[in-house]
N, C-alpha and C positions, 0 to 999 in steps of 0.2 A: 398921492395919491393922483392917481389917471380918472380921466373922466369918465361917465357912466354914460354907456354904448346905450340907445334909444332908438325903438323904430316906430316909423310914420307911417302908416299904410294910409292909402288914401284912393280913391276911383270907384270902381264900382260899375254895377252891369245897370242900377236904380238911376233914376229922373235925377235925381242929389248930385251925379258924378260933379257935374262942373263946379257946385259948390265943395264935395269934399276936397277937387284940387285946390280953388280957392282957400282952403283951409291949411291946408297943408301949404301953401306959399307962405300964410300967415307965419305957420310954424316957424318954417325955414329964417324968416325974416326976425323973430322974434325970441328965438332961444338962445339961451346962454352958452354960448359957444366954448365958452374956458371950463365952463360944468361939465356940459353935454354934447356926447360925439352922436350925433344922427345919422340914421341912415333911412332910406327910402324906399317904400316898395308901394308901385303903382300899379292898381289893375285898371286894365283896359276896359271900356265900354262892351264887350265881349264877354269880359272873365278871364 
């Protein structure tokens, strides 16, 4: 069986943008890539 593809959406226009980016990095660092194939969608501060 193949790996499950999951999307990690981060960023955005709010004041929480830097925290969202940091959280996405944590996900990337800790995700079991033998089970999951992540793809990342970053949203700029301008939207």
